[in-house]
N, C-alpha and C positions, 0 to 999 in steps of 0.2 A: 649489474644494473642497479641503480639506486631506486629508492622508494618512489620518488616523483616520476622517474622514467617508466617504472612498471605500471603505475596508475595511468599515466598518459597513454601507454601502450594499450592497456585494457580499453580505455575510452576509444582509441582509434580503431581497435579491432571490432568493437561494437558497430561503429560508424561504417566500417568496411564490410561488415557481415562475414567475418572470418571465424567460423565455428571451431575449426581445428586449431587455429592459432590461439584462440582465447582459452581453450582448455589448457594448453601448455602454459600460457601466461598466468592463468589463475593459479595453477599448481605452483608455479615459480614464485608468485606473490605470497602465497600462504607459507611456502618453505622459507621465504625471506622474513617471515614474522609479521607481515602486515595484517592488521586486524581485519577479520572478514567484513565487518560493517563498513570499514573504510574502503575496502575493495568495491563494495556495492555502491556506496554513496559518492566516492571520488573517482571511481572508474566506470562501472557499468551505467549508473544513473546519468552521469555527465554525457556519456556516449549516446544514450537514448534521448536525452534532452536535445542534443545537436541534431539527431535524426528527425525528431519531432518538429523542430524549428524549420529544417530544410523542407520537410513535407508540407508544412503550412505555407511556405513560400513557393511551392511547386517546383523546388529544385530536386526533390526526390519523389518517388511514387509508391503506391501501396506495396508492391513486391519488395521494395527496399525497406519499408517499415517492418514487414513481416520477417525479412531476413535478419534485421537488426535485433528484433525481439527473440528470434530463435537463437541467435548468437548469445544474447544475454542469458537466456535459459540454460544454455550449455555451461556457462560459468556458474550459474546458481545451483545447478545439479551437483557441482563440486563443493560449493560453499555451504549449502544448507546442512549437510551432515556435520560440518564443523560447528555451526551455530547450535545444532541440536545437542551436541556434546556439552555445551555450556549452559544449557537450560536447567533450571531448578525443577523440582516436582511442580506439577500444575496446582498452584495454590493461590495465585493472584486473582483469577477470575476466568469466566468463559466469554468468548467473543464469537458472535455470528458475523461473518463477513461475506461480501459479494460485490460484484459490479452490477449496477442497476440495469433494469430492463431497457432494451434497445441499444446497449453498449457491449460490444464483444471484447473490448480491450481488458486484459487481465494481468499484464506483467507487473504493473505497479501494485495492484492488489495482492498479487502473490508474494511480492517482497515484503509488504506490510504483514501478511499472514506469517511469513517465515520469521520475521523479527519478533513478532508477538510470541510465537512459540518459543523462541530462543530466550525470551525474557519471562518465562513462567506462566504464560496464558494458555488455556486450552482453546484451540481455534476450530471452528466449524465453518469450513469454506464451501459456500454455495456455488462458486464458479462465476460465470459472467452471464449477462442478459437475463438477470433474475427478476421475476415479477415481485412487486411490493409485498403481496400477501405471503410469499414464501419466506421473506425475512422474518416476518412476525410469527409465522407458524413454527419455524425452526427455533426462534428465540424462546417461544413458549415450550417447545418440546424438550429442549436441553436445559431450560432454566438459566438462560444466559444473563450476564451482567451488562454486556455491550452489544449493540447492533452497529456494525461498521459498514458504511456504504461508499463505494468508489464510483467515480464517473469521469470519463474523459471527453464525452461528447455533450456539448451544450444542450441539444434538444432533449436528452434523456434526464437532465437535471431535475425536471419537474416531477418525475416519478419519485424522487426522494421525499417530496412533500407528502405523497400518498402514504408512504410508510408511517410517517409521524401521525398523520390524520387517522390512519387505521388504529394505531395505538390509542389515540385519544377516544375514538368512537367505541373502542372495546373497554375503556376505563382502566387501561393498564400502562398509560404513558409513563408514570413514575417508576415503573418496575425496571426500566432500562435506560442506560446512557446511550444516546444515539449520536454517533460521530460520523463526520463526512470528510471527504477529501478527493483528490484527483485533479487533473489538469484543468477541467472545466469549472471546478468548484472554488468560489472565492469566499472570504470570511463573511461578507455581508449576506451572502446567500444562506450560510449556516444560521445566521441570526434571523433572517426573514422566515425560514421554514420552522424555526423553533428547535434546531438541533442543540445538543449539549456541548459540542466541541468541533473544532476544525483543525487539521494539521496539514502543513505544507508537504511533508514527505514521510517516508516510512519510519525514520528515527523519531520524528516528531509525533507520529501516531502512538508509539510506545510511551513517550513522555506524557502524552495526553491521557492515555488509559491509566497510567500510574497515578497521575494527579487526580483524576476523577475518582479512582478507586479509593485513594487515601483521603481526599478532601472534597469530594463531590457535593456534599451537602452544604459546604461552607462557601464555595466559590461562585461568583456570578457567571451565568451562562450567556452565550456560549464561551467556552474557554478556547482561546486561539493560540496555536503553537506554530511559530515561524512567521515569516513575512511573505505577503502576497506579491510575487514577482518584483 
């Protein structure tokens, strides 16, 4: 089976919620020499995007969404150790990451966290449905460089502003690069709340962190990586 066929198969397996099938297909794709990041971006993510679109159109329902996420997790459990093998020592920086309060979706955030680790960042994952104060408390505790906030549900987006306002009120806003992303988050929102950057996807989040770490004092904020829909 060729590369495109394998990636399409992975996408379809996510859509169909076939956990057993995706484990086999993921191993086959890795054995065929397909880059783990490509498996994630061109296989798993595309499948999740299709499921998300069908859910919004009421063609699928919550159990279908959960099954698709579990299927993607089954593949990620095989891929993540391969990514970790490629990681350098943690010397690029520290990232506190989480899905904002009121939002329990975490697969996108988990992919971002995995790719950051694979690219030399030390990641402190707070999970999902995280209160704004916890982002700040953890960033202070671990002396982080970045606070990364994910959001898939539009009503929860407003809590992102609370994190930045809390940093301002404490007089520590300049200590951290605050980056945002997720299906609900658009570039103009990043600008409106005073975030330092926005990325469309997980690979973009890594590029964003690299750019801010290397040239953060020189570039105009927010830095936008990727195109909004």
